[in-house]
N, C-alpha and C positions, 0 to 999 in steps of 0.2 A: 757779502761777501759770495758764501754759497748757490744766491738765487743771482747774482752777472756771472759768474763759471758756470751757472746750468746754461744761461740765456750764450753763452760764449756759445757754451761745447754743441746746441740745438743751432746756433746758425752757422756754424764750421759742419758740422753734421749733415745741415740740408745743404750745403753748399757745396763739399763732396759730393753729398747723393743726386745733383745739378750734375756739373762737370763730366762724373761718372758716366752718367747716362748720357751725355755730348759723346761724350770719347767712344764711348759707344756705340752710338746709332743711335740706341731705342726709345725711343716714346713710351710718355706714359699716356690714360687719361681714364679720369672716369664719366668725360660727357660721352658716355653711349650710348644710348637709345634702343633698346632694343622690342618691334611689336610684331605681335603674331597674331590673326585673320585667316579666320577658317567662316564658313557658309555653312547653311543648313537650312533644308526649306521649314525649318522653325522658326529662325532668326541666326543672322553674324554674330560674332564671338570676335571680339579684339581685343586686349593685351597690353600693356607696355610695363616698357619695367627704363626704368630711370637710376640704379641705383649698380650696374655695373663695370666692371673695370682689365684696362686691355691695357696687355704692351705691344707694339709690335719694335720691329730689332728693319730699321733702315736699312745695313749691310746686306744682309742673311735674309731677308724676308719672309721670316718667321714670329707667327704674335701669335696672343694666348688670349683670350678671353674669355673670362670668369661674370657666370651670371648667378645673383641669386634670386634663386628661383619661390616664395614667398613674395620679393616685388612685384609680382607685377601685378597690375590693378586693370581688374574690371568695372564693368557698366553699372555692373550687376552683385550686388554683396553675394549674393548664391553664385552665380558664377564662380567667383572669385574661390571661395569655402570648396568646392563641384572639384575646383582646380585642383589645389592644395590636398584635396579629401588620398585616404590612401588607395582608394578607387580608383586615383586615375594619376594625378601622379606625385603621391606619397610624399609632398615636397618635408616633411619631419624626416624623413630617411633618406631622401636623397636631398638638400638642400645648395646642392648651384649645382647647374648646367657648366661646362666645358667643350670650347674652339681650341685643341692644339693645331696651329698649319700652319701656315708655308705659300708667300708667293713667290707661287713656280719662277716667274718671265719678272723677279725683279729686276734683274740689268736692264731695263727698258721703262725704266720708272725713276729721274730720274727728281730726288724732293730736295735737288736748291734750285728747279727750275717751278716757276709757274705753270698749268697744266696741270691737263682732263689724260690719265690715263687706262690705261686699262690691265684690270688684275686678272692673273689666273690664282688660282686660290685651292690647295690641295691639303687636308689634313680629317683631322680624325675631332664628331661630335661626340658629347658623352653626354644623354639623359639618363635621369635613372635611371644608369648605371647602367645603362649596356652603349657603349661604345660604337660607330658607323665610319669607315670613312665617310669623303664627304669632297668634292671633285668640283666648283663653282668660278661661277665670276663677278668680279665687282669693279667698284671703282674706285680710284684715289686719286684727289682735288687736288693739289698745291697750289694754295693760292696765301704768297706771304710764310709769314711763319706760320700756316696752321694746314694740317693737313687732316683733309676728309674722305673717311675708309666709309663706303656703304654696298650693298653688296641686295639681295631681293632673291630667296631661294624659298625650293617648297620641299617641307620633308612628311616624310610618312609616317603615323604617331605609332605604328602596327609596330615599325623598326626598332624603337625605342618600348619596348614590349606596355603599351599605352592599346590597349583592344575590351573592346566592347560586343561580345556577340546575341545577347538578349537586352530587351526589355530598352525601356525609354530614351540609354542613353549611346544605344545602337540610331538610333532615326538621329537625334538629335546632335548627334557632334559628328564631322568631318571626318575624314577619313589620311586626306593630308590639308595641312597647313601652311601658309606663311607666310614665311620671317623674315620680317625686313631687317636689318642691323647700320646703323651710324653712330659712325662713331669723331667726335672732334680733337684732333692731335692741337700739340703744338712746339714746334720748334725752339731753340734756345736760339 
């Protein structure tokens, strides 16, 4: 009997959460791919993260991305080790990066109609405990019940306290990295 009650409670909570998300225009996803890429004289560096989560409010344009930094995967284990080390991103002390922003032209995006829309985003990006304002452009694609948000932009590592002034890392790590974001939300 307790087991049936527990199952019913879980189902009701799930329905209530889904209904609340629909009623408030909030889309949530774990289908987010964040990639960064840099090129240096020594080699190209690319890392991919598929463990990020995101919430987007289709009524207000407000959105949040939470990125677990230790979930970035590199081609070479040594790159991943350096990335996570206290000399670079110190992912033990700063386990998550966060983008909290807003689509400022939300009125130009129709989430009920298939199409490709340009999104202007402003907000705050926090990496390694440092927060900086961002103003970027992205694309919102609505196709059926799927909303895809994509953007590509550059960040300067020094803006987030990631600098090397001497030694091998100063020449092997780019000063600016390209970040690509791809999120897929399902509308109910």
